N, C-alpha and C positions, 0 to 999 in steps of 0.2 A: 812680255807679250803685248804687242800693240794692236793686233787685229786677229781675226779668226778666219780670214779668207785664204784657206790652204787647199780647198777642194778643186775640182776640175773646172775649166772654163771652156767656152765654145766660141769659135770665130763667127763674125758676121756672115761670112760665106757659108758656113755650115747651117746657120739659122735660115739663111735665104733659101738654100737647097731644100730644107725641110718644109718650109712654107710653100715653095713651088710644087713639091711632090704631093702635098696635101691640100692644094688650092681648091680643088673641087669639093672636098669635104668641108673646108672652111666656109666656102661660099654657100654651100647647102644649109649651113647654120645661120645664114643671113649676116655674115661678117665681112668687113672690108679690111684689106691689108694696105698699110702705108709704111714707107721708109722715111725716117727723119734723121738725117746725118748730123745736123747741128745739135750738140748736147744741151745748150741752154734752151733751145726751142723745144726739144724733146721733154725736158723737165718742166718747162712752162705749160705745155699742153697737158702733160700728165697731172700736174698740180691743179689745173683748171678742172679736169675731170674729177679729181678727188674732191674739190670744193663743191662740185655739183652733186655730190653724194654717190658717185659711182665707185664700184669695187674694182681695184686695179691689181692685176698680177704683175709684179715687178721682178724681172729676171735679168740679172746683170753680172758680168765678170765671174770671178771664182766663187764657188759655193762655200758657204760657211762650214767650218769644222766644229762640231759640237752640237748641243741640244737646242740651239736657238737660231731662228732666222733673224739676221742682223742687217737686212737691207739689200741683199743680193738674191735671195730666194724668198721674197716677202709678198704678202698681200697688204696693200696700203689703202687706207680709208680716212675719212674725215673724222677727227676725234670730237668735233663740236656737236655732232648729232646724237641726241638722246636715244634714237631708235637704231643707231648703226650696229650695235651688238646683235639686235634681233634680225636686221637685214643680213648681216654676215652669216648668222646661224641658219637663216632661211635659205640663202642662196648657195652656201658652200659648206660651212663648218659643221652644222648640226651638233654643236657642243651643248653641254649642260648650261642652263641659263645663268647660273651663278658664276661661271668662269669668265673673268674679265679679259680684255685684250690690252696690249702694252703700248705705252707712249714712246716714240722715238723723238728726241728733242735735240736741237743743235746745241753744242756744248756751251757756248757762251751765254745761253739763256736759262741754264738750269737753275741758278739761284733765284731768278725772278718767278719761277713756277713751282719749285720744290723747296722744302724746308731743309735743303742740303745743297752743296755746290761741289760735288765730287765727280770724278771720271767714273762712269759706270758703263763701259762700252759693250759688255757681254750680256746685259739683261738678266743678271743673276741676283739682283737685290731689289727690295721694295722700300720705297721712301714715301713720306707724306707729301702730298701736293698741298701747296699753300691754300688755306681755306677760301680766300677770296677768288682763287683761280679754278676751284673744283667745278663750279657751275659752267665754266667756259668749255671744259673738256670732259663731259659726262661719259663719253664712250670708253675712256681709258681710266676712269676713276673708280677704285674699289668702293664698296659700301662704307668702309671705314676711312675714306678720304686718302688712301694711298695709291701708288701706281708702281708697276714693275718697270723701272726706269731703264731706258737705253740712251746713253749720250752718244751723239754723232759728231765727230770732228772732221773738218775738211781734209786733213792729211790721212785719216783712217779710211774714209770712204767718200771721195770727192763727189761722185755722181749722186749718191743718196743724200749727201749734205745739200747739194744743189737743188734736188727735188724738194726737200723740206724748206729751204730758203725761198723757193718759188711759191710754195704753199703759204709761207708766212707773208710774202708780198701781197698775195690775194686776200688772205683772211686775217692777218694780224696775229696769227697763232704759229709759233715756231715748232710745231709738234704735228706729227701724223700718227694715226693708229697703225701699228705694225703687228701682223700675225704671220705665222709660217705659211708658205705657199704649198698647201696640200689640202686634201679633203679628209678622207679617213685612211690615209696611207702615209708612209714616211714623206718628209719634205722632198719636193721635186728636185732632181739633180740635173737632168738633161733638158734641152729644149723640147724633145719629144714628150717627156713626162709633163712638162709645163703646158704644152698645147693640149695634151689629153685631158688634163685637169680643167683647163679653161673650157674646152668643148663640152665636157659632161656636166659642168656646173652652170650656174647662172652668173658667173663673173662677167663684168661689163667690158673690161679692156684688158688686153695682155700686151705688155711691153717686153719684147724679147730683144735685148740689145737695142739696136736702132730700128727694129721693126715693131710696128704697132698693129695689133689685131683688135678691131672694135666691133661690137654688136651694133647693128643698125636699129 
């Protein structure tokens, strides 16, 4: 099993129709809508916003099958910020303070950041982060120095990989914080559910396929 993206996907046309139908509601929340066709530009812009400390809803392709958000129905944030866990819990998650968030790391960098160098694509195992690296990614480091690792390969998830690479180019860190795209309900499946979650929380940016909804 090389990936878990066996759920439904939604066309750009379907997403566009949803945003058009709910345009008035979106603008009432002081949000702007933009369409970015070029994937490298989409990833670069999203990575810049992650690096600015914004909370990004990332909705792409087929939904993950199983218990983990693996980069298609994910909330993505900057792992370097000590306060990011508190920001996420304040804006969206409202989880217990001791529960950490997971690092998504590009596959070829695993050995430089973790005391292991395995493929762990399904975020089901915890490994020690190298001691000298722990202070660089406090938002995804457990109190005992470990992290619930997700490795991301270009062939498994090209767009998510491209997003993390864009963040690495900005920050020098080949890792993003990844948590499931939801509040206190199951992980969002449809564009409608993703938009609902975005609008009722304090999420900063929603990337729905090639469409970007941003709070002003």
